[in-house]
C-alpha positions as semicolon CSV with decimal commas, in nm:
position;residue;x (nm);y (nm);z (nm)
1;M;0,000;0,000;0,000
2;K;0,288;0,228;0,081
3;Q;0,448;0,152;-0,257
4;Y;0,131;0,246;-0,435
5;S;0,120;0,578;-0,248
6;N;0,482;0,658;-0,341
7;F;0,408;0,593;-0,707
8;T;0,106;0,820;-0,693
9;I;0,311;1,096;-0,534
10;R;0,586;1,069;-0,798
11;F;0,336;1,065;-1,090
12;T;0,157;1,373;-0,952
13;T;0,489;1,556;-0,909
14;W;0,588;1,497;-1,273
15;C;0,252;1,619;-1,398
16;I;0,297;1,944;-1,200
17;I;0,647;1,991;-1,344
18;L;0,525;1,936;-1,701
19;F;0,239;2,176;-1,647
20;F;0,458;2,462;-1,527
21;F;0,772;2,410;-1,738
22;F;0,625;2,320;-2,082
23;P;0,388;2,532;-2,291
24;T;0,035;2,421;-2,331
25;F;-0,022;2,230;-2,657
26;F;-0,299;2,350;-2,889
27;I;-0,388;2,093;-3,153
28;T;-0,448;2,268;-3,482
29;A;-0,593;2,081;-3,780
30;Q;-0,338;2,078;-4,060
31;P;-0,462;2,122;-4,417
32;S;-0,482;1,793;-4,607
33;P;-0,265;1,748;-4,922
34;C;-0,586;1,635;-5,090
35;D;-0,724;1,990;-5,067
36;N;-0,426;2,124;-5,265
37;F;-0,549;1,978;-5,593
38;S;-0,328;2,054;-5,895
39;C;-0,192;1,885;-6,207
40;H;0,151;1,869;-6,362
41;K;0,145;2,107;-6,657
42;N;0,376;1,879;-6,857
43;V;0,382;1,501;-6,816
44;S;0,649;1,301;-6,998
45;L;0,584;0,930;-7,062
46;T;0,742;0,662;-7,279
47;I;0,558;0,395;-7,473
48;Q;0,688;0,088;-7,654
49;R;0,561;-0,071;-7,973
50;G;0,264;-0,297;-7,902
51;E;0,238;-0,176;-7,542
52;I;-0,097;-0,085;-7,386
53;R;-0,010;0,114;-7,076
54;P;-0,270;0,166;-6,799
55;I;-0,295;0,521;-6,669
56;N;-0,137;0,597;-6,329
57;L;-0,295;0,913;-6,190
58;S;0,011;0,967;-5,970
59;D;0,198;1,067;-6,286
60;F;-0,046;1,355;-6,338
61;L;-0,126;1,491;-5,988
62;V;0,129;1,706;-5,806
63;N;0,034;1,578;-5,458
64;G;-0,050;1,224;-5,561
65;V;-0,380;1,038;-5,548
66;C;-0,608;1,062;-5,244
67;P;-0,765;0,715;-5,189
68;D;-1,096;0,855;-5,069
69;H;-1,138;1,087;-5,370
70;S;-1,299;1,006;-5,704
71;Y;-1,129;1,135;-6,023
72;K;-1,224;1,160;-6,389
73;L;-0,938;1,168;-6,640
74;T;-1,019;1,277;-6,996
75;I;-0,830;1,354;-7,317
76;Y;-0,920;1,649;-7,540
77;K;-0,975;1,511;-7,891
78;D;-1,187;1,617;-8,192
79;G;-1,330;1,912;-8,002
80;K;-1,453;1,719;-7,697
81;Y;-1,329;1,544;-7,383
82;L;-1,315;1,162;-7,395
83;P;-1,244;0,918;-7,108
84;L;-0,876;0,822;-7,078
85;T;-0,787;0,493;-6,909
86;E;-0,482;0,376;-7,103
87;I;-0,237;0,483;-7,372
88;S;-0,073;0,297;-7,658
89;Y;0,168;0,373;-7,938
90;H;-0,131;0,475;-8,153
91;F;-0,161;0,794;-7,948
92;P;-0,027;1,126;-8,080
93;A;0,308;1,240;-7,948
94;E;0,142;1,530;-7,764
95;F;-0,209;1,569;-7,631
96;N;-0,399;1,767;-7,367
97;Y;-0,561;1,607;-7,063
98;N;-0,803;1,715;-6,788
99;I;-0,862;1,570;-6,438
100;F;-1,175;1,648;-6,239
101;D;-1,189;1,580;-5,862
102;E;-1,554;1,495;-5,796
103;N;-1,507;1,541;-5,420
104;L;-1,367;1,892;-5,451
105;H;-1,568;1,978;-5,765
106;R;-1,252;2,117;-5,920
107;G;-1,057;2,040;-6,232
108;C;-0,703;2,090;-6,362
109;N;-0,530;2,021;-6,691
110;G;-0,194;1,978;-6,859
111;T;-0,009;1,832;-7,157
112;V;0,124;1,478;-7,207
113;N;0,438;1,431;-7,416
114;L;0,492;1,073;-7,533
115;T;0,832;0,936;-7,627
116;F;0,810;0,636;-7,859
117;I;1,090;0,382;-7,834
118;D;1,206;0,093;-8,053
119;C;1,176;0,290;-8,380
120;D;1,268;0,172;-8,729
121;T;1,610;0,331;-8,776
122;N;1,814;0,069;-8,960
123;E;1,680;0,094;-9,316
124;P;1,434;0,305;-9,516
125;P;1,071;0,188;-9,510
126;Q;0,923;0,006;-9,808
127;K;0,594;0,109;-9,965
128;G;0,329;-0,132;-10,091
129;V;0,352;-0,352;-10,401
130;N;0,020;-0,250;-10,559
131;K;0,024;-0,179;-10,933
132;F;-0,209;0,082;-11,081
133;S;-0,105;0,043;-11,442
134;E;-0,430;-0,100;-11,584
135;L;-0,722;0,073;-11,417
136;L;-1,071;0,028;-11,555
137;C;-1,262;0,330;-11,679
138;L;-1,476;0,368;-11,366
139;E;-1,175;0,303;-11,139
140;F;-0,974;0,578;-11,303
141;S;-1,268;0,815;-11,286
142;N;-1,247;0,772;-10,906
143;Y;-0,868;0,756;-10,876
144;K;-0,864;0,996;-10,579
145;N;-1,044;0,729;-10,376
146;I;-0,761;0,481;-10,437
147;P;-0,561;0,458;-10,110
148;F;-0,190;0,529;-10,072
149;N;0,036;0,246;-10,181
150;V;0,140;0,127;-9,834
151;P;0,213;-0,231;-9,717
152;E;-0,090;-0,453;-9,658
153;H;-0,053;-0,459;-9,278
154;V;-0,060;-0,077;-9,257
155;S;-0,390;0,098;-9,186
156;I;-0,465;0,456;-9,301
157;V;-0,672;0,675;-9,067
158;L;-0,783;1,040;-9,100
159;E;-0,750;1,210;-8,759
160;N;-0,788;1,586;-8,696
161;K;-0,742;1,655;-9,069
162;K;-0,417;1,454;-9,067
163;I;-0,352;1,136;-9,269
164;L;-0,189;0,885;-9,033
165;A;-0,052;0,537;-9,112
166;Y;-0,055;0,294;-8,819
167;D;0,159;-0,023;-8,786
168;W;0,415;0,102;-9,037
169;A;0,666;0,228;-8,777
170;K;0,735;0,042;-8,454
171;C;0,700;0,342;-8,227
172;G;0,404;0,547;-8,340
173;P;0,191;0,665;-8,633
174;V;0,344;0,792;-8,956
175;E;0,201;1,114;-9,096
176;I;0,138;1,127;-9,471
177;K;0,116;1,447;-9,673
178;I;0,040;1,487;-10,044
179;V;0,324;1,680;-10,206
180;R;0,175;1,719;-10,555
181;E;-0,065;1,559;-10,803
182;N;-0,071;1,593;-11,181
183;T;-0,267;1,433;-11,465
184;I;-0,161;1,374;-11,826
185;P;-0,459;1,318;-12,061
186;G;-0,416;1,064;-12,334
187;A;-0,444;1,117;-12,710
188;C;-0,467;0,896;-13,017
189;V;-0,087;0,899;-13,061
190;Y;-0,031;0,770;-12,705
191;D;-0,070;0,411;-12,589
192;F;-0,268;0,519;-12,283
193;G;-0,595;0,695;-12,217
194;A;-0,467;0,899;-11,923
195;K;-0,202;0,896;-11,649
196;F;-0,214;1,035;-11,298
197;Y;0,084;1,085;-11,064
198;R;0,065;1,133;-10,686
199;T;0,379;1,225;-10,488
200;W;0,350;1,194;-10,110
201;S;0,585;1,229;-9,815
202;T;0,597;1,042;-9,484
203;S;0,708;1,192;-9,151
204;W;0,823;0,920;-8,911
205;P;0,828;0,930;-8,529
206;D;1,209;0,941;-8,537
207;K;1,182;1,269;-8,736
208;K;1,301;1,111;-9,064
209;T;1,116;1,190;-9,388
210;Y;1,073;0,972;-9,697
211;T;0,902;1,052;-10,030
212;F;0,715;0,812;-10,260
213;T;0,536;0,843;-10,596
214;D;0,240;0,638;-10,717
215;S;0,132;0,634;-11,081
216;F;-0,214;0,546;-11,211
217;T;-0,258;0,453;-11,576
218;Y;-0,578;0,407;-11,775
219;L;-0,518;0,233;-12,106
220;K;-0,719;0,287;-12,423
221;F;-1,098;0,271;-12,411
222;R;-1,211;-0,091;-12,393
223;I;-1,524;-0,282;-12,306
224;D;-1,546;-0,426;-11,957
225;S;-1,816;-0,502;-11,702
226;F;-1,792;-0,150;-11,560
227;L;-1,893;0,000;-11,893
228;V;-2,224;-0,181;-11,929
229;L;-2,499;0,078;-11,880
230;P;-2,749;-0,011;-11,605
231;N;-3,054;-0,207;-11,715
232;F;-3,363;-0,107;-11,519
233;D;-3,599;-0,348;-11,696
234;N;-3,591;-0,615;-11,421
235;V;-3,571;-0,385;-11,118
236;Q;-3,869;-0,394;-10,885
237;N;-4,064;-0,063;-10,900
238;P;-3,786;0,154;-11,042
239;G;-3,856;0,521;-11,101
240;F;-3,694;0,845;-11,207
241;D;-3,843;1,190;-11,167
242;F;-3,913;1,279;-11,531
243;K;-3,975;1,646;-11,436
244;D;-3,671;1,683;-11,210
245;K;-3,492;1,992;-11,342
246;S;-3,155;1,866;-11,212
247;W;-3,135;1,617;-11,502
248;G;-2,951;1,717;-11,817
249;R;-3,189;1,760;-12,111
250;D;-3,181;1,697;-12,484
251;K;-3,358;1,908;-12,747
252;K;-3,683;1,721;-12,678
253;N;-3,651;1,807;-12,307
254;H;-3,590;1,443;-12,221
255;P;-3,335;1,343;-11,955
256;N;-3,006;1,291;-12,139
257;G;-2,882;0,995;-11,935
258;A;-2,594;1,174;-11,764
259;E;-2,706;1,034;-11,427
260;T;-2,823;0,692;-11,546
261;S;-2,480;0,623;-11,695
262;L;-2,324;0,661;-11,346
263;N;-2,075;0,920;-11,474
264;L;-1,948;0,650;-11,704
265;F;-1,737;0,867;-11,932
266;D;-1,485;1,068;-11,736
267;K;-1,334;1,375;-11,902
268;W;-0,980;1,230;-11,873
269;S;-1,028;0,859;-11,928
270;C;-1,272;0,890;-12,216
271;S;-1,163;1,212;-12,386
272;N;-1,150;1,029;-12,721
273;V;-1,497;0,879;-12,694
274;A;-1,821;1,020;-12,833
275;K;-2,170;0,905;-12,730
276;T;-2,526;0,964;-12,831
277;Y;-2,861;0,792;-12,787
278;D;-3,214;0,771;-12,924
279;D;-3,524;0,715;-12,709
280;R;-3,839;0,525;-12,808
281;I;-4,143;0,512;-12,578
282;L;-4,266;0,154;-12,543
283;E;-4,550;0,214;-12,297
284;S;-4,725;0,512;-12,139
285;N;-4,990;0,456;-11,870
286;K;-5,180;0,715;-11,663
287;V;-5,155;0,612;-11,296
288;D;-5,357;0,896;-11,142
289;S;-5,415;1,268;-11,191
290;C;-5,052;1,341;-11,101
291;H;-4,846;1,049;-11,231
292;S;-4,784;0,867;-11,559
293;L;-4,558;0,562;-11,597
294;K;-4,350;0,550;-11,913
295;K;-4,131;0,264;-12,034
296;I;-3,856;0,386;-12,264
297;R;-3,602;0,196;-12,472
298;R;-3,281;0,394;-12,498
299;E;-3,035;0,293;-12,772
300;W;-2,682;0,413;-12,697
301;T;-2,414;0,454;-12,962
302;V;-2,055;0,485;-12,841
303;M;-1,762;0,557;-13,075
304;D;-1,390;0,552;-12,999
305;W;-1,230;0,812;-13,232
306;C;-0,885;0,652;-13,197
307;T;-0,984;0,301;-13,310
308;S;-1,300;0,400;-13,505
309;E;-1,480;0,126;-13,311
310;V;-1,857;0,175;-13,284
311;L;-2,050;0,002;-13,006
312;G;-2,420;-0,009;-12,923
313;Y;-2,597;-0,054;-12,588
314;P;-2,972;-0,095;-12,537
315;Q;-3,120;0,024;-12,210
316;I;-3,473;-0,002;-12,071
317;I;-3,570;0,286;-11,842
318;H;-3,889;0,330;-11,642
319;L;-3,975;0,695;-11,585
320;I;-4,240;0,838;-11,356
321;D;-4,380;1,145;-11,531
322;I;-4,514;1,379;-11,264
323;D;-4,753;1,645;-11,394
324;D;-4,763;1,884;-11,099
325;Q;-4,720;2,259;-11,120
326;E;-4,879;2,343;-10,785
327;I;-4,650;2,471;-10,509
328;P;-4,704;2,298;-10,172
329;S;-4,844;2,499;-9,883
330;I;-4,660;2,517;-9,552
331;V;-4,749;2,665;-9,213
332;C;-4,477;2,698;-8,950
333;P;-4,544;2,716;-8,574
334;T;-4,558;3,071;-8,444
335;E;-4,436;2,982;-8,095
336;I;-4,070;2,921;-8,010
337;I;-3,979;2,550;-8,029
338;E;-3,751;2,447;-7,743
339;F;-3,507;2,157;-7,731
340;V;-3,281;2,045;-7,445
341;L;-2,922;1,959;-7,534
342;P;-2,839;1,606;-7,406
343;K;-2,541;1,536;-7,185
344;S;-2,338;1,448;-7,499
345;N;-2,370;1,819;-7,597
346;L;-2,475;1,711;-7,948
347;L;-2,834;1,731;-8,075
348;S;-2,954;1,632;-8,426
349;I;-3,296;1,751;-8,538
350;N;-3,483;1,624;-8,843
351;A;-3,673;1,892;-9,034
352;N;-3,995;1,692;-9,011
353;E;-3,974;1,701;-8,626
354;L;-4,060;2,071;-8,609
355;G;-4,438;2,046;-8,609
356;L;-4,491;2,180;-8,960
357;S;-4,833;2,179;-9,121
358;S;-4,826;2,132;-9,499
359;N;-5,014;1,974;-9,790
360;D;-4,982;1,929;-10,165
361;N;-5,214;1,807;-10,438
362;C;-4,974;1,525;-10,537
363;G;-4,822;1,456;-10,197
364;I;-4,531;1,582;-9,986
365;N;-4,192;1,430;-10,062
366;I;-3,944;1,568;-9,804
367;Y;-3,878;1,840;-9,544
368;T;-3,533;2,000;-9,544
369;F;-3,336;2,295;-9,409
370;D;-3,231;2,403;-9,761
371;R;-3,398;2,466;-10,095
372;N;-3,193;2,195;-10,274
373;A;-3,339;1,908;-10,064
374;L;-2,997;1,800;-9,936
375;D;-2,994;1,904;-9,570
376;T;-3,259;1,702;-9,384
377;F;-3,082;1,718;-9,044
378;R;-2,946;2,011;-8,846
379;T;-2,692;1,957;-8,565
380;F;-2,669;2,180;-8,255
381;T;-2,389;2,196;-7,997
382;L;-2,325;2,382;-7,671
383;S;-2,237;2,700;-7,863
384;D;-2,595;2,709;-7,999
385;T;-2,760;2,719;-7,655
386;G;-2,912;3,015;-7,480
387;H;-3,026;3,223;-7,779
388;I;-3,318;3,207;-8,021
389;Q;-3,230;3,107;-8,378
390;D;-3,432;3,177;-8,691
391;I;-3,438;2,856;-8,896
392;E;-3,557;2,831;-9,256
393;V;-3,748;2,511;-9,337
394;W;-3,845;2,391;-9,686
395;V;-4,113;2,148;-9,797
396;H;-4,076;1,970;-10,135
397;D;-4,330;1,777;-10,338
398;Q;-4,254;1,487;-10,573
399;A;-4,229;1,714;-10,878
400;G;-3,963;1,935;-10,721
401;N;-4,192;2,227;-10,636
402;K;-4,101;2,382;-10,303
403;A;-4,203;2,638;-10,043
404;S;-4,044;2,764;-9,724
405;C;-4,116;2,938;-9,394
406;N;-3,921;3,045;-9,087
407;I;-3,945;2,908;-8,734
408;K;-3,775;3,004;-8,409
409;I;-3,572;2,745;-8,215
410;L;-3,428;2,772;-7,865
411;V;-3,175;2,507;-7,764
412;K;-3,124;2,484;-7,389
413;A;-2,833;2,324;-7,209
414;D;-2,891;2,043;-6,961
415;V;-2,937;2,249;-6,643
416;S;-2,874;1,948;-6,420
417;I;-2,499;1,983;-6,468
418;G;-2,506;2,313;-6,276
419;V;-2,686;2,186;-5,964
420;F;-2,492;2,130;-5,642
421;D;-2,481;1,780;-5,498
422;P;-2,708;1,789;-5,189
423;S;-2,457;1,572;-5,006
424;V;-2,212;1,864;-5,024
425;S;-2,442;2,134;-4,889
426;K;-2,818;2,172;-4,872
427;N;-2,785;2,540;-4,783
428;I;-2,621;2,671;-5,102
429;K;-2,813;2,779;-5,411
430;I;-2,681;2,938;-5,730
431;Y;-2,947;3,044;-5,980
432;P;-3,051;3,086;-6,252
433;N;-2,834;2,824;-6,422
434;P;-2,790;2,868;-6,719
435;F;-2,774;3,246;-6,662
436;K;-2,763;3,547;-6,891
437;E;-2,634;3,848;-6,697
438;E;-2,682;3,798;-6,321
439;L;-2,623;3,510;-6,080
440;Y;-2,783;3,489;-5,736
441;I;-2,599;3,314;-5,452
442;E;-2,785;3,207;-5,139
443;S;-2,596;3,046;-4,851
444;K;-2,653;2,975;-4,485
445;D;-2,303;2,826;-4,455
446;F;-2,117;3,147;-4,533
447;Q;-2,102;3,475;-4,342
448;G;-1,872;3,772;-4,398
449;A;-1,593;3,797;-4,656
450;A;-1,611;3,551;-4,948
451;E;-1,465;3,510;-5,296
452;V;-1,607;3,385;-5,626
453;L;-1,363;3,251;-5,886
454;I;-1,474;3,140;-6,235
455;V;-1,248;2,926;-6,458
456;D;-1,304;2,758;-6,793
457;L;-1,286;2,380;-6,844
458;L;-0,912;2,406;-6,916
459;G;-0,850;2,565;-6,576
460;K;-0,791;2,921;-6,700
461;Q;-0,928;3,195;-6,470
462;V;-1,175;3,421;-6,651
463;W;-1,339;3,621;-6,367
464;Q;-1,298;3,689;-5,995
465;V;-1,470;3,901;-5,729
466;K;-1,455;3,945;-5,349
467;F;-1,752;4,064;-5,143
468;L;-1,929;4,046;-4,805
469;I;-2,206;3,789;-4,794
470;D;-2,525;3,813;-4,593
471;S;-2,666;3,474;-4,494
472;Q;-3,016;3,623;-4,480
473;N;-3,031;3,773;-4,831
474;P;-2,911;3,651;-5,173
475;T;-2,592;3,804;-5,315
476;I;-2,597;3,921;-5,679
477;I;-2,288;3,887;-5,901
478;R;-2,254;3,996;-6,265
479;P;-1,968;3,804;-6,430
480;T;-1,820;3,968;-6,739
481;G;-1,604;3,839;-7,023
482;L;-1,778;3,500;-7,043
483;K;-1,868;3,347;-7,380
484;E;-2,228;3,258;-7,456
485;G;-2,313;2,887;-7,470
486;T;-2,004;2,794;-7,266
487;V;-1,963;2,582;-6,951
488;Y;-1,750;2,722;-6,664
489;I;-1,654;2,611;-6,311
490;L;-1,760;2,851;-6,033
491;S;-1,574;2,823;-5,701
492;F;-1,735;2,989;-5,398
493;K;-1,513;3,004;-5,089
494;N;-1,405;3,186;-4,776
495;K;-1,116;3,133;-4,533
496;F;-1,248;2,804;-4,403
497;Q;-1,449;2,626;-4,673
498;S;-1,505;2,603;-5,046
499;Y;-1,771;2,470;-5,289
500;S;-1,769;2,439;-5,669
501;A;-2,022;2,372;-5,947
502;K;-2,062;2,399;-6,323
503;I;-2,244;2,703;-6,461
504;I;-2,353;2,789;-6,816
505;K;-2,350;3,135;-6,972
506;W;-2,641;3,194;-7,215
């Protein structure tokens, strides 16, 4: 018992000494590295041929990855952000990235520079073994669609207006550029109908450049399966618009066959060939008050001036003769038609979706956004939101008669992307969102001095203001310098806490 009392006395004595001779400790919460969210502006990585490398976020974040945070990593490509989970040697040597911390509601961005290793450096690359010395007439007429003469295992891809060849070099894509193209038309004294030369250069990942030339040759005019004119006699319910003014016409105002021959005689490949035809109506039947069905036998005569060879082709054509001079009527809605842009930020609208009211004595054929009946769809993006657009809509009948009217369209952004997560704070409201001039901020969490910072999706600051906030009344801010139809990140903070959300400027 005495020993226990001595221990108690000694313990009490030490406590008194510590109390008087050491300062009192105040435990202060230290800021977490996770709150200091920032990206490396330049990230350098290496990639080997055939390698698919998973993304390590630690390579991109200055303070590393916080295990309790959720991140979204995207790559900026073709004008939009796409998810990025891995890289391979098919990637460009330099690209921009963005990371968004869903816990902090903040984003940052930077640039990735890829170094490709294991390049072809020992010997010059070899092009393909394709020969273009005996092209058919139709093939030569479409020679620009013939691909570059690369090896069979190489794939050609058009990316961001660049021609790239994959699997030709071991360490990345090869860029192809057309240096020059020239055509030599044939003549009777030559042994060819026409020749075309294409010179193209290749820029390799190891910075070396090689130049190649492909030649395309069309021999003299000859008969082959591509030159047989189409026979419509056995086609189920064929029809051509006999009154369509886009057809070429002969002296009798009949279609001259320029379209039915599928552009058979190209100006280069068939410069020494003459053609003519004669039509004979086999049948003509009245279908209704608007339509007549005509069956025509067209006799083609083709002559090669170099060889003096004369060839004949019969062709049966069914024509729908539309006797309609009446212009269709169209009534457009007077109210503004509203659409909501989906989360993909891409909206396609068909002209017939706009609630038009129209009629025609022989029937409506198509609704379009242009008078030439080519543009049936109109695409809207984020830049089209927030303002009323006057859209011209055309209605066409089967005979080619047309009429138009104007409607008003308002495309709205998806407002849900600007709403705070209730799990973050139920006492903060920012409205309206999207906004035009003014933003209202209501908060029961903030009192006194506060700051609003607005940045774009690339992390660039575009506007900032400091003010005193009243928790009882909404605060009005009027951001300037923001582009219409653009998404921004608004950060609202004081000395102790911070919240962020997406906003849209109309």
